CHARMM internal coordinates of N, CA and C (Angstrom, degrees):
IC EDIT
DIST 1 N 1 CA 1.3831
DIST 1 CA 1 C 1.5592
ANGL 1 N 1 CA 1 C 110.73
DIST 1 C 2 N 1.3864
ANGL 1 CA 1 C 2 N 113.85
DIHE 1 N 1 CA 1 C 2 N 138.17
DIST 2 N 2 CA 1.4118
ANGL 1 C 2 N 2 CA 120.17
DIHE 1 CA 1 C 2 N 2 CA 176.19
DIST 2 CA 2 C 1.5239
ANGL 2 N 2 CA 2 C 111.62
DIHE 1 C 2 N 2 CA 2 C -152.02
DIST 2 C 3 N 1.3305
ANGL 2 CA 2 C 3 N 112.19
DIHE 2 N 2 CA 2 C 3 N 159.70
DIST 3 N 3 CA 1.3407
ANGL 2 C 3 N 3 CA 118.32
DIHE 2 CA 2 C 3 N 3 CA 175.35
DIST 3 CA 3 C 1.5318
ANGL 3 N 3 CA 3 C 119.68
DIHE 2 C 3 N 3 CA 3 C -123.10
DIST 3 C 4 N 1.2606
ANGL 3 CA 3 C 4 N 117.46
DIHE 3 N 3 CA 3 C 4 N 142.29
DIST 4 N 4 CA 1.5047
ANGL 3 C 4 N 4 CA 120.98
DIHE 3 CA 3 C 4 N 4 CA 171.05
DIST 4 CA 4 C 1.5003
ANGL 4 N 4 CA 4 C 110.31
DIHE 3 C 4 N 4 CA 4 C -96.06
DIST 4 C 5 N 1.2427
ANGL 4 CA 4 C 5 N 111.14
DIHE 4 N 4 CA 4 C 5 N 131.31
DIST 5 N 5 CA 1.5606
ANGL 4 C 5 N 5 CA 116.36
DIHE 4 CA 4 C 5 N 5 CA -177.43
DIST 5 CA 5 C 1.5634
ANGL 5 N 5 CA 5 C 107.44
DIHE 4 C 5 N 5 CA 5 C -117.65
DIST 5 C 6 N 1.2936
ANGL 5 CA 5 C 6 N 114.47
DIHE 5 N 5 CA 5 C 6 N 128.82
DIST 6 N 6 CA 1.4750
ANGL 5 C 6 N 6 CA 119.66
DIHE 5 CA 5 C 6 N 6 CA 177.55
DIST 6 CA 6 C 1.5546
ANGL 6 N 6 CA 6 C 108.04
DIHE 5 C 6 N 6 CA 6 C -125.83
DIST 6 C 7 N 1.3776
ANGL 6 CA 6 C 7 N 110.47
DIHE 6 N 6 CA 6 C 7 N 137.10
DIST 7 N 7 CA 1.4847
ANGL 6 C 7 N 7 CA 120.89
DIHE 6 CA 6 C 7 N 7 CA 177.74
DIST 7 CA 7 C 1.4245
ANGL 7 N 7 CA 7 C 113.69
DIHE 6 C 7 N 7 CA 7 C -138.05
DIST 7 C 8 N 1.3085
ANGL 7 CA 7 C 8 N 117.52
DIHE 7 N 7 CA 7 C 8 N 138.42
DIST 8 N 8 CA 1.4321
ANGL 7 C 8 N 8 CA 122.85
DIHE 7 CA 7 C 8 N 8 CA 179.14
DIST 8 CA 8 C 1.5507
ANGL 8 N 8 CA 8 C 108.03
DIHE 7 C 8 N 8 CA 8 C -120.00
DIST 8 C 9 N 1.3598
ANGL 8 CA 8 C 9 N 116.01
DIHE 8 N 8 CA 8 C 9 N 123.99
DIST 9 N 9 CA 1.4692
ANGL 8 C 9 N 9 CA 122.43
DIHE 8 CA 8 C 9 N 9 CA -174.53
DIST 9 CA 9 C 1.5448
ANGL 9 N 9 CA 9 C 104.37
DIHE 8 C 9 N 9 CA 9 C -114.67
DIST 9 C 10 N 1.2835
ANGL 9 CA 9 C 10 N 118.62
DIHE 9 N 9 CA 9 C 10 N 141.33
DIST 10 N 10 CA 1.4771
ANGL 9 C 10 N 10 CA 123.90
DIHE 9 CA 9 C 10 N 10 CA 175.24
DIST 10 CA 10 C 1.5409
ANGL 10 N 10 CA 10 C 107.52
DIHE 9 C 10 N 10 CA 10 C -133.44
DIST 10 C 11 N 1.3086
ANGL 10 CA 10 C 11 N 110.28
DIHE 10 N 10 CA 10 C 11 N 167.99
DIST 11 N 11 CA 1.6195
ANGL 10 C 11 N 11 CA 118.38
DIHE 10 CA 10 C 11 N 11 CA 179.63
DIST 11 CA 11 C 1.4064
ANGL 11 N 11 CA 11 C 111.50
DIHE 10 C 11 N 11 CA 11 C 122.71
DIST 11 C 12 N 1.3707
ANGL 11 CA 11 C 12 N 110.09
DIHE 11 N 11 CA 11 C 12 N -167.22
DIST 12 N 12 CA 1.4823
ANGL 11 C 12 N 12 CA 116.84
DIHE 11 CA 11 C 12 N 12 CA 178.72
DIST 12 CA 12 C 1.4902
ANGL 12 N 12 CA 12 C 107.73
DIHE 11 C 12 N 12 CA 12 C -151.18
DIST 12 C 13 N 1.3757
ANGL 12 CA 12 C 13 N 112.87
DIHE 12 N 12 CA 12 C 13 N 174.27
DIST 13 N 13 CA 1.4861
ANGL 12 C 13 N 13 CA 118.88
DIHE 12 CA 12 C 13 N 13 CA -174.77
DIST 13 CA 13 C 1.5901
ANGL 13 N 13 CA 13 C 109.82
DIHE 12 C 13 N 13 CA 13 C -71.26
DIST 13 C 14 N 1.3045
ANGL 13 CA 13 C 14 N 118.17
DIHE 13 N 13 CA 13 C 14 N -21.47
DIST 14 N 14 CA 1.4483
ANGL 13 C 14 N 14 CA 117.91
DIHE 13 CA 13 C 14 N 14 CA -177.05
DIST 14 CA 14 C 1.5745
ANGL 14 N 14 CA 14 C 108.54
DIHE 13 C 14 N 14 CA 14 C -83.28
DIST 14 C 15 N 1.3046
ANGL 14 CA 14 C 15 N 119.99
DIHE 14 N 14 CA 14 C 15 N -41.22
DIST 15 N 15 CA 1.4680
ANGL 14 C 15 N 15 CA 121.17
DIHE 14 CA 14 C 15 N 15 CA -172.70
DIST 15 CA 15 C 1.5599
ANGL 15 N 15 CA 15 C 108.99
DIHE 14 C 15 N 15 CA 15 C -103.53
DIST 15 C 16 N 1.2675
ANGL 15 CA 15 C 16 N 114.83
DIHE 15 N 15 CA 15 C 16 N -5.41
DIST 16 N 16 CA 1.5154
ANGL 15 C 16 N 16 CA 117.95
DIHE 15 CA 15 C 16 N 16 CA -177.64
DIST 16 CA 16 C 1.5624
ANGL 16 N 16 CA 16 C 114.52
DIHE 15 C 16 N 16 CA 16 C 93.74
DIST 16 C 17 N 1.2699
ANGL 16 CA 16 C 17 N 118.58
DIHE 16 N 16 CA 16 C 17 N 167.68
DIST 17 N 17 CA 1.3058
ANGL 16 C 17 N 17 CA 126.60
DIHE 16 CA 16 C 17 N 17 CA -176.39
DIST 17 CA 17 C 1.5552
ANGL 17 N 17 CA 17 C 113.10
DIHE 16 C 17 N 17 CA 17 C -107.58
DIST 17 C 18 N 1.2053
ANGL 17 CA 17 C 18 N 124.38
DIHE 17 N 17 CA 17 C 18 N 147.84
DIST 18 N 18 CA 1.4727
ANGL 17 C 18 N 18 CA 121.92
DIHE 17 CA 17 C 18 N 18 CA 173.69
DIST 18 CA 18 C 1.5839
ANGL 18 N 18 CA 18 C 111.55
DIHE 17 C 18 N 18 CA 18 C -144.68
DIST 18 C 19 N 1.3721
ANGL 18 CA 18 C 19 N 114.59
DIHE 18 N 18 CA 18 C 19 N 161.64
DIST 19 N 19 CA 1.3605
ANGL 18 C 19 N 19 CA 118.84
DIHE 18 CA 18 C 19 N 19 CA -176.76
DIST 19 CA 19 C 1.6235
ANGL 19 N 19 CA 19 C 109.38
DIHE 18 C 19 N 19 CA 19 C -82.94
DIST 19 C 20 N 1.2074
ANGL 19 CA 19 C 20 N 116.91
DIHE 19 N 19 CA 19 C 20 N 120.70
DIST 20 N 20 CA 1.5932
ANGL 19 C 20 N 20 CA 117.24
DIHE 19 CA 19 C 20 N 20 CA -172.55
DIST 20 CA 20 C 1.5107
ANGL 20 N 20 CA 20 C 106.54
DIHE 19 C 20 N 20 CA 20 C -93.05
DIST 20 C 21 N 1.3384
ANGL 20 CA 20 C 21 N 117.95
DIHE 20 N 20 CA 20 C 21 N -36.14
DIST 21 N 21 CA 1.6022
ANGL 20 C 21 N 21 CA 118.19
DIHE 20 CA 20 C 21 N 21 CA 178.61
DIST 21 CA 21 C 1.4735
ANGL 21 N 21 CA 21 C 102.69
DIHE 20 C 21 N 21 CA 21 C -158.33
DIST 21 C 22 N 1.3925
ANGL 21 CA 21 C 22 N 110.11
DIHE 21 N 21 CA 21 C 22 N 161.02
DIST 22 N 22 CA 1.4731
ANGL 21 C 22 N 22 CA 123.76
DIHE 21 CA 21 C 22 N 22 CA 179.82
DIST 22 CA 22 C 1.4504
ANGL 22 N 22 CA 22 C 109.69
DIHE 21 C 22 N 22 CA 22 C -164.44
DIST 22 C 23 N 1.3315
ANGL 22 CA 22 C 23 N 116.28
DIHE 22 N 22 CA 22 C 23 N 136.40
DIST 23 N 23 CA 1.4289
ANGL 22 C 23 N 23 CA 123.14
DIHE 22 CA 22 C 23 N 23 CA 176.47
DIST 23 CA 23 C 1.4907
ANGL 23 N 23 CA 23 C 112.63
DIHE 22 C 23 N 23 CA 23 C -151.72
DIST 23 C 24 N 1.4167
ANGL 23 CA 23 C 24 N 116.52
DIHE 23 N 23 CA 23 C 24 N 166.58
DIST 24 N 24 CA 1.4358
ANGL 23 C 24 N 24 CA 117.69
DIHE 23 CA 23 C 24 N 24 CA -176.21
DIST 24 CA 24 C 1.5797
ANGL 24 N 24 CA 24 C 101.21
DIHE 23 C 24 N 24 CA 24 C -134.33
DIST 24 C 25 N 1.3045
ANGL 24 CA 24 C 25 N 116.57
DIHE 24 N 24 CA 24 C 25 N 158.32
DIST 25 N 25 CA 1.4545
ANGL 24 C 25 N 25 CA 122.88
DIHE 24 CA 24 C 25 N 25 CA 172.39
DIST 25 CA 25 C 1.5036
ANGL 25 N 25 CA 25 C 113.00
DIHE 24 C 25 N 25 CA 25 C -154.61
DIST 25 C 26 N 1.2856
ANGL 25 CA 25 C 26 N 115.93
DIHE 25 N 25 CA 25 C 26 N 137.89
DIST 26 N 26 CA 1.5179
ANGL 25 C 26 N 26 CA 117.61
DIHE 25 CA 25 C 26 N 26 CA -178.38
DIST 26 CA 26 C 1.5340
ANGL 26 N 26 CA 26 C 103.47
DIHE 25 C 26 N 26 CA 26 C -63.96
DIST 26 C 27 N 1.3640
ANGL 26 CA 26 C 27 N 115.44
DIHE 26 N 26 CA 26 C 27 N 152.10
DIST 27 N 27 CA 1.4723
ANGL 26 C 27 N 27 CA 118.77
DIHE 26 CA 26 C 27 N 27 CA 175.68
DIST 27 CA 27 C 1.4754
ANGL 27 N 27 CA 27 C 112.55
DIHE 26 C 27 N 27 CA 27 C -77.32
DIST 27 C 28 N 1.3582
ANGL 27 CA 27 C 28 N 119.95
DIHE 27 N 27 CA 27 C 28 N -14.02
DIST 28 N 28 CA 1.4192
ANGL 27 C 28 N 28 CA 120.98
DIHE 27 CA 27 C 28 N 28 CA 167.91
DIST 28 CA 28 C 1.5853
ANGL 28 N 28 CA 28 C 106.77
DIHE 27 C 28 N 28 CA 28 C -81.07
DIST 28 C 29 N 1.3527
ANGL 28 CA 28 C 29 N 116.61
DIHE 28 N 28 CA 28 C 29 N 156.80
DIST 29 N 29 CA 1.4318
ANGL 28 C 29 N 29 CA 115.08
DIHE 28 CA 28 C 29 N 29 CA 176.01
DIST 29 CA 29 C 1.4614
ANGL 29 N 29 CA 29 C 121.50
DIHE 28 C 29 N 29 CA 29 C -44.55
DIST 29 C 30 N 1.2368
ANGL 29 CA 29 C 30 N 121.61
DIHE 29 N 29 CA 29 C 30 N 106.49
DIST 30 N 30 CA 1.4714
ANGL 29 C 30 N 30 CA 123.60
DIHE 29 CA 29 C 30 N 30 CA -173.08
DIST 30 CA 30 C 1.5153
ANGL 30 N 30 CA 30 C 112.02
DIHE 29 C 30 N 30 CA 30 C -156.18
DIST 30 C 31 N 1.1948
ANGL 30 CA 30 C 31 N 118.17
DIHE 30 N 30 CA 30 C 31 N 159.21
DIST 31 N 31 CA 1.4063
ANGL 30 C 31 N 31 CA 124.42
DIHE 30 CA 30 C 31 N 31 CA 178.64
DIST 31 CA 31 C 1.5197
ANGL 31 N 31 CA 31 C 110.81
DIHE 30 C 31 N 31 CA 31 C -76.08
DIST 31 C 32 N 1.3204
ANGL 31 CA 31 C 32 N 119.52
DIHE 31 N 31 CA 31 C 32 N 145.60
DIST 32 N 32 CA 1.4214
ANGL 31 C 32 N 32 CA 119.61
DIHE 31 CA 31 C 32 N 32 CA 176.43
DIST 32 CA 32 C 1.4664
ANGL 32 N 32 CA 32 C 110.90
DIHE 31 C 32 N 32 CA 32 C -75.86
DIST 32 C 33 N 1.3879
ANGL 32 CA 32 C 33 N 114.07
DIHE 32 N 32 CA 32 C 33 N 155.41
DIST 33 N 33 CA 1.4486
ANGL 32 C 33 N 33 CA 119.01
DIHE 32 CA 32 C 33 N 33 CA -177.10
DIST 33 CA 33 C 1.5348
ANGL 33 N 33 CA 33 C 102.99
DIHE 32 C 33 N 33 CA 33 C -118.67
DIST 33 C 34 N 1.2788
ANGL 33 CA 33 C 34 N 120.03
DIHE 33 N 33 CA 33 C 34 N 122.02
DIST 34 N 34 CA 1.4183
ANGL 33 C 34 N 34 CA 124.55
DIHE 33 CA 33 C 34 N 34 CA 173.82
DIST 34 CA 34 C 1.5003
ANGL 34 N 34 CA 34 C 110.46
DIHE 33 C 34 N 34 CA 34 C -73.28
DIST 34 C 35 N 1.3709
ANGL 34 CA 34 C 35 N 117.42
DIHE 34 N 34 CA 34 C 35 N 131.93
DIST 35 N 35 CA 1.5087
ANGL 34 C 35 N 35 CA 121.89
DIHE 34 CA 34 C 35 N 35 CA -175.12
DIST 35 CA 35 C 1.4830
ANGL 35 N 35 CA 35 C 105.65
DIHE 34 C 35 N 35 CA 35 C -109.41
DIST 35 C 36 N 1.3894
ANGL 35 CA 35 C 36 N 111.52
DIHE 35 N 35 CA 35 C 36 N 123.37
DIST 36 N 36 CA 1.5676
ANGL 35 C 36 N 36 CA 114.31
DIHE 35 CA 35 C 36 N 36 CA -176.36
DIST 36 CA 36 C 1.5354
ANGL 36 N 36 CA 36 C 106.95
DIHE 35 C 36 N 36 CA 36 C -59.15
DIST 36 C 37 N 1.2976
ANGL 36 CA 36 C 37 N 115.96
DIHE 36 N 36 CA 36 C 37 N 149.68
DIST 37 N 37 CA 1.4152
ANGL 36 C 37 N 37 CA 126.54
DIHE 36 CA 36 C 37 N 37 CA 175.23
DIST 37 CA 37 C 1.4924
ANGL 37 N 37 CA 37 C 106.27
DIHE 36 C 37 N 37 CA 37 C -93.94
DIST 37 C 38 N 1.4017
ANGL 37 CA 37 C 38 N 113.45
DIHE 37 N 37 CA 37 C 38 N 83.46
DIST 38 N 38 CA 1.4828
ANGL 37 C 38 N 38 CA 121.33
DIHE 37 CA 37 C 38 N 38 CA 179.23
DIST 38 CA 38 C 1.5427
ANGL 38 N 38 CA 38 C 107.13
DIHE 37 C 38 N 38 CA 38 C -144.23
DIST 38 C 39 N 1.2926
ANGL 38 CA 38 C 39 N 107.06
DIHE 38 N 38 CA 38 C 39 N -177.09
DIST 39 N 39 CA 1.5072
ANGL 38 C 39 N 39 CA 117.31
DIHE 38 CA 38 C 39 N 39 CA 178.86
DIST 39 CA 39 C 1.5034
ANGL 39 N 39 CA 39 C 111.13
DIHE 38 C 39 N 39 CA 39 C 55.23
DIST 39 C 40 N 1.2918
ANGL 39 CA 39 C 40 N 121.43
DIHE 39 N 39 CA 39 C 40 N -124.09
DIST 40 N 40 CA 1.4355
ANGL 39 C 40 N 40 CA 121.76
DIHE 39 CA 39 C 40 N 40 CA -174.70
DIST 40 CA 40 C 1.5349
ANGL 40 N 40 CA 40 C 113.08
DIHE 39 C 40 N 40 CA 40 C -67.54
DIST 40 C 41 N 1.2958
ANGL 40 CA 40 C 41 N 117.38
DIHE 40 N 40 CA 40 C 41 N -22.33
DIST 41 N 41 CA 1.3906
ANGL 40 C 41 N 41 CA 123.05
DIHE 40 CA 40 C 41 N 41 CA -171.69
DIST 41 CA 41 C 1.6325
ANGL 41 N 41 CA 41 C 112.09
DIHE 40 C 41 N 41 CA 41 C -89.53
DIST 41 C 42 N 1.3847
ANGL 41 CA 41 C 42 N 110.95
DIHE 41 N 41 CA 41 C 42 N -5.41
DIST 42 N 42 CA 1.4890
ANGL 41 C 42 N 42 CA 114.73
DIHE 41 CA 41 C 42 N 42 CA -176.22
DIST 42 CA 42 C 1.5951
ANGL 42 N 42 CA 42 C 109.46
DIHE 41 C 42 N 42 CA 42 C -91.57
DIST 42 C 43 N 1.3074
ANGL 42 CA 42 C 43 N 115.17
DIHE 42 N 42 CA 42 C 43 N 154.38
DIST 43 N 43 CA 1.5081
ANGL 42 C 43 N 43 CA 118.34
DIHE 42 CA 42 C 43 N 43 CA 175.99
DIST 43 CA 43 C 1.5779
ANGL 43 N 43 CA 43 C 110.05
DIHE 42 C 43 N 43 CA 43 C 102.56
DIST 43 C 44 N 1.3478
ANGL 43 CA 43 C 44 N 108.24
DIHE 43 N 43 CA 43 C 44 N -172.87
DIST 44 N 44 CA 1.5241
ANGL 43 C 44 N 44 CA 114.07
DIHE 43 CA 43 C 44 N 44 CA 179.65
DIST 44 CA 44 C 1.5804
ANGL 44 N 44 CA 44 C 108.91
DIHE 43 C 44 N 44 CA 44 C -106.64
DIST 44 C 45 N 1.2949
ANGL 44 CA 44 C 45 N 116.75
DIHE 44 N 44 CA 44 C 45 N 155.40
DIST 45 N 45 CA 1.5206
ANGL 44 C 45 N 45 CA 123.31
DIHE 44 CA 44 C 45 N 45 CA -177.04
DIST 45 CA 45 C 1.5180
ANGL 45 N 45 CA 45 C 107.42
DIHE 44 C 45 N 45 CA 45 C -131.54
DIST 45 C 46 N 1.3006
ANGL 45 CA 45 C 46 N 110.60
DIHE 45 N 45 CA 45 C 46 N 142.44
DIST 46 N 46 CA 1.5158
ANGL 45 C 46 N 46 CA 118.49
DIHE 45 CA 45 C 46 N 46 CA -177.54
DIST 46 CA 46 C 1.4282
ANGL 46 N 46 CA 46 C 111.21
DIHE 45 C 46 N 46 CA 46 C -67.57
DIST 46 C 47 N 1.3524
ANGL 46 CA 46 C 47 N 124.28
DIHE 46 N 46 CA 46 C 47 N -27.88
DIST 47 N 47 CA 1.4173
ANGL 46 C 47 N 47 CA 122.99
DIHE 46 CA 46 C 47 N 47 CA 178.20
DIST 47 CA 47 C 1.5225
ANGL 47 N 47 CA 47 C 111.90
DIHE 46 C 47 N 47 CA 47 C -132.44
DIST 47 C 48 N 1.3484
ANGL 47 CA 47 C 48 N 114.65
DIHE 47 N 47 CA 47 C 48 N 159.76
DIST 48 N 48 CA 1.4665
ANGL 47 C 48 N 48 CA 123.22
DIHE 47 CA 47 C 48 N 48 CA 178.57
DIST 48 CA 48 C 1.5206
ANGL 48 N 48 CA 48 C 106.39
DIHE 47 C 48 N 48 CA 48 C -57.13
DIST 48 C 49 N 1.2759
ANGL 48 CA 48 C 49 N 116.33
DIHE 48 N 48 CA 48 C 49 N -49.39
DIST 49 N 49 CA 1.5353
ANGL 48 C 49 N 49 CA 121.01
DIHE 48 CA 48 C 49 N 49 CA -175.97
DIST 49 CA 49 C 1.4797
ANGL 49 N 49 CA 49 C 111.26
DIHE 48 C 49 N 49 CA 49 C -57.75
DIST 49 C 50 N 1.3793
ANGL 49 CA 49 C 50 N 119.71
DIHE 49 N 49 CA 49 C 50 N -39.21
DIST 50 N 50 CA 1.4286
ANGL 49 C 50 N 50 CA 121.44
DIHE 49 CA 49 C 50 N 50 CA -175.26
DIST 50 CA 50 C 1.5473
ANGL 50 N 50 CA 50 C 109.89
DIHE 49 C 50 N 50 CA 50 C -70.01
DIST 50 C 51 N 1.4168
ANGL 50 CA 50 C 51 N 113.26
DIHE 50 N 50 CA 50 C 51 N -33.61
DIST 51 N 51 CA 1.4475
ANGL 50 C 51 N 51 CA 113.10
DIHE 50 CA 50 C 51 N 51 CA 175.64
DIST 51 CA 51 C 1.5495
ANGL 51 N 51 CA 51 C 116.63
DIHE 50 C 51 N 51 CA 51 C -70.96
DIST 51 C 52 N 1.3958
ANGL 51 CA 51 C 52 N 112.13
DIHE 51 N 51 CA 51 C 52 N -39.30
DIST 52 N 52 CA 1.5104
ANGL 51 C 52 N 52 CA 114.29
DIHE 51 CA 51 C 52 N 52 CA 172.92
DIST 52 CA 52 C 1.5247
ANGL 52 N 52 CA 52 C 109.07
DIHE 51 C 52 N 52 CA 52 C -63.12
DIST 52 C 53 N 1.2651
ANGL 52 CA 52 C 53 N 120.98
DIHE 52 N 52 CA 52 C 53 N -43.28
DIST 53 N 53 CA 1.4240
ANGL 52 C 53 N 53 CA 121.38
DIHE 52 CA 52 C 53 N 53 CA 178.93
DIST 53 CA 53 C 1.6132
ANGL 53 N 53 CA 53 C 115.09
DIHE 52 C 53 N 53 CA 53 C -53.60
DIST 53 C 54 N 1.2786
ANGL 53 CA 53 C 54 N 108.46
DIHE 53 N 53 CA 53 C 54 N -48.05
DIST 54 N 54 CA 1.5273
ANGL 53 C 54 N 54 CA 114.89
DIHE 53 CA 53 C 54 N 54 CA 175.29
DIST 54 CA 54 C 1.4959
ANGL 54 N 54 CA 54 C 114.39
DIHE 53 C 54 N 54 CA 54 C -57.91
DIST 54 C 55 N 1.4274
ANGL 54 CA 54 C 55 N 109.43
DIHE 54 N 54 CA 54 C 55 N -48.36
DIST 55 N 55 CA 1.5394
ANGL 54 C 55 N 55 CA 113.11
DIHE 54 CA 54 C 55 N 55 CA -179.02
DIST 55 CA 55 C 1.5610
ANGL 55 N 55 CA 55 C 110.77
DIHE 54 C 55 N 55 CA 55 C -58.16
DIST 55 C 56 N 1.2376
ANGL 55 CA 55 C 56 N 114.30
DIHE 55 N 55 CA 55 C 56 N -46.36
DIST 56 N 56 CA 1.5191
ANGL 55 C 56 N 56 CA 116.14
DIHE 55 CA 55 C 56 N 56 CA -175.13
DIST 56 CA 56 C 1.5040
ANGL 56 N 56 CA 56 C 114.17
DIHE 55 C 56 N 56 CA 56 C -71.89
DIST 56 C 57 N 1.3899
ANGL 56 CA 56 C 57 N 116.93
DIHE 56 N 56 CA 56 C 57 N -26.47
DIST 57 N 57 CA 1.4943
ANGL 56 C 57 N 57 CA 118.50
DIHE 56 CA 56 C 57 N 57 CA 171.00
DIST 57 CA 57 C 1.5508
ANGL 57 N 57 CA 57 C 110.50
DIHE 56 C 57 N 57 CA 57 C -66.72
DIST 57 C 58 N 1.3447
ANGL 57 CA 57 C 58 N 111.72
DIHE 57 N 57 CA 57 C 58 N -41.84
DIST 58 N 58 CA 1.5877
ANGL 57 C 58 N 58 CA 114.94
DIHE 57 CA 57 C 58 N 58 CA 179.36
DIST 58 CA 58 C 1.5278
ANGL 58 N 58 CA 58 C 112.83
DIHE 57 C 58 N 58 CA 58 C -66.91
DIST 58 C 59 N 1.3621
ANGL 58 CA 58 C 59 N 117.74
DIHE 58 N 58 CA 58 C 59 N -35.31
DIST 59 N 59 CA 1.4289
ANGL 58 C 59 N 59 CA 120.56
DIHE 58 CA 58 C 59 N 59 CA 175.17
DIST 59 CA 59 C 1.5420
ANGL 59 N 59 CA 59 C 111.21
DIHE 58 C 59 N 59 CA 59 C -67.96
DIST 59 C 60 N 1.3106
ANGL 59 CA 59 C 60 N 117.41
DIHE 59 N 59 CA 59 C 60 N -38.77
DIST 60 N 60 CA 1.5004
ANGL 59 C 60 N 60 CA 117.72
DIHE 59 CA 59 C 60 N 60 CA 173.14
DIST 60 CA 60 C 1.4595
ANGL 60 N 60 CA 60 C 115.89
DIHE 59 C 60 N 60 CA 60 C -59.07
DIST 60 C 61 N 1.3030
ANGL 60 CA 60 C 61 N 115.17
DIHE 60 N 60 CA 60 C 61 N -35.63
DIST 61 N 61 CA 1.5134
ANGL 60 C 61 N 61 CA 121.50
DIHE 60 CA 60 C 61 N 61 CA 177.85
DIST 61 CA 61 C 1.6019
ANGL 61 N 61 CA 61 C 102.88
DIHE 60 C 61 N 61 CA 61 C -65.21
DIST 61 C 62 N 1.3163
ANGL 61 CA 61 C 62 N 117.30
DIHE 61 N 61 CA 61 C 62 N -45.65
DIST 62 N 62 CA 1.5055
ANGL 61 C 62 N 62 CA 117.93
DIHE 61 CA 61 C 62 N 62 CA -178.10
DIST 62 CA 62 C 1.5116
ANGL 62 N 62 CA 62 C 111.39
DIHE 61 C 62 N 62 CA 62 C -63.18
DIST 62 C 63 N 1.2713
ANGL 62 CA 62 C 63 N 122.75
DIHE 62 N 62 CA 62 C 63 N -33.31
DIST 63 N 63 CA 1.4039
ANGL 62 C 63 N 63 CA 128.17
DIHE 62 CA 62 C 63 N 63 CA 177.15
DIST 63 CA 63 C 1.4792
ANGL 63 N 63 CA 63 C 109.72
DIHE 62 C 63 N 63 CA 63 C -70.46
DIST 63 C 64 N 1.2103
ANGL 63 CA 63 C 64 N 119.23
DIHE 63 N 63 CA 63 C 64 N -39.87
DIST 64 N 64 CA 1.5672
ANGL 63 C 64 N 64 CA 122.54
DIHE 63 CA 63 C 64 N 64 CA 176.90
DIST 64 CA 64 C 1.4615
ANGL 64 N 64 CA 64 C 107.23
DIHE 63 C 64 N 64 CA 64 C -62.09
DIST 64 C 65 N 1.2662
ANGL 64 CA 64 C 65 N 119.31
DIHE 64 N 64 CA 64 C 65 N -47.23
DIST 65 N 65 CA 1.4804
ANGL 64 C 65 N 65 CA 123.22
DIHE 64 CA 64 C 65 N 65 CA 179.57
DIST 65 CA 65 C 1.5322
ANGL 65 N 65 CA 65 C 109.42
DIHE 64 C 65 N 65 CA 65 C -58.03
DIST 65 C 66 N 1.3877
ANGL 65 CA 65 C 66 N 117.66
DIHE 65 N 65 CA 65 C 66 N -44.42
DIST 66 N 66 CA 1.4706
ANGL 65 C 66 N 66 CA 118.38
DIHE 65 CA 65 C 66 N 66 CA -175.27
DIST 66 CA 66 C 1.4744
ANGL 66 N 66 CA 66 C 107.88
DIHE 65 C 66 N 66 CA 66 C -63.05
DIST 66 C 67 N 1.3266
ANGL 66 CA 66 C 67 N 118.81
DIHE 66 N 66 CA 66 C 67 N -42.15
DIST 67 N 67 CA 1.4592
ANGL 66 C 67 N 67 CA 124.56
DIHE 66 CA 66 C 67 N 67 CA -172.66
DIST 67 CA 67 C 1.5399
ANGL 67 N 67 CA 67 C 108.46
DIHE 66 C 67 N 67 CA 67 C -70.04
DIST 67 C 68 N 1.2700
ANGL 67 CA 67 C 68 N 118.20
DIHE 67 N 67 CA 67 C 68 N -45.86
DIST 68 N 68 CA 1.4898
ANGL 67 C 68 N 68 CA 128.84
DIHE 67 CA 67 C 68 N 68 CA 177.56
DIST 68 CA 68 C 1.5538
ANGL 68 N 68 CA 68 C 110.66
DIHE 67 C 68 N 68 CA 68 C -57.46
DIST 68 C 69 N 1.3768
ANGL 68 CA 68 C 69 N 113.19
DIHE 68 N 68 CA 68 C 69 N -33.71
DIST 69 N 69 CA 1.5271
ANGL 68 C 69 N 69 CA 116.12
DIHE 68 CA 68 C 69 N 69 CA -174.55
DIST 69 CA 69 C 1.5585
ANGL 69 N 69 CA 69 C 103.83
DIHE 68 C 69 N 69 CA 69 C -90.93
DIST 69 C 70 N 1.3222
ANGL 69 CA 69 C 70 N 118.88
DIHE 69 N 69 CA 69 C 70 N -6.78
DIST 70 N 70 CA 1.5282
ANGL 69 C 70 N 70 CA 116.56
DIHE 69 CA 69 C 70 N 70 CA -178.13
DIST 70 CA 70 C 1.4352
ANGL 70 N 70 CA 70 C 114.13
DIHE 69 C 70 N 70 CA 70 C 73.69
DIST 70 C 71 N 1.3608
ANGL 70 CA 70 C 71 N 118.39
DIHE 70 N 70 CA 70 C 71 N 27.66
DIST 71 N 71 CA 1.5007
ANGL 70 C 71 N 71 CA 123.29
DIHE 70 CA 70 C 71 N 71 CA -179.21
DIST 71 CA 71 C 1.4932
ANGL 71 N 71 CA 71 C 106.58
DIHE 70 C 71 N 71 CA 71 C -99.60
DIST 71 C 72 N 1.2729
ANGL 71 CA 71 C 72 N 122.94
DIHE 71 N 71 CA 71 C 72 N 42.24
DIST 72 N 72 CA 1.5133
ANGL 71 C 72 N 72 CA 121.32
DIHE 71 CA 71 C 72 N 72 CA 179.23
DIST 72 CA 72 C 1.5023
ANGL 72 N 72 CA 72 C 103.63
DIHE 71 C 72 N 72 CA 72 C -128.72
DIST 72 C 73 N 1.2967
ANGL 72 CA 72 C 73 N 111.04
DIHE 72 N 72 CA 72 C 73 N 162.08
DIST 73 N 73 CA 1.5112
ANGL 72 C 73 N 73 CA 120.47
DIHE 72 CA 72 C 73 N 73 CA -178.38
DIST 73 CA 73 C 1.4846
ANGL 73 N 73 CA 73 C 112.74
DIHE 72 C 73 N 73 CA 73 C -75.27
END
COOR INIT
IC SEED 1 N 1 CA 1 C
IC BUILD
């Protein structure tokens, strides 16, 4: 079992960076799951790296929930 994680970050160094979109998909043929931009991934970040780190932390939480709920192949 594996997951593909995709994140899109936008913004600039003057106004800050933000997570514009994020989703996960099992590496087996499966539909993608849009992950809400909330919690740690919400808001503006000082650097591009911080925004991506927050997004991937949020997506890992979503994956943990999918696995715990038994909603994986």
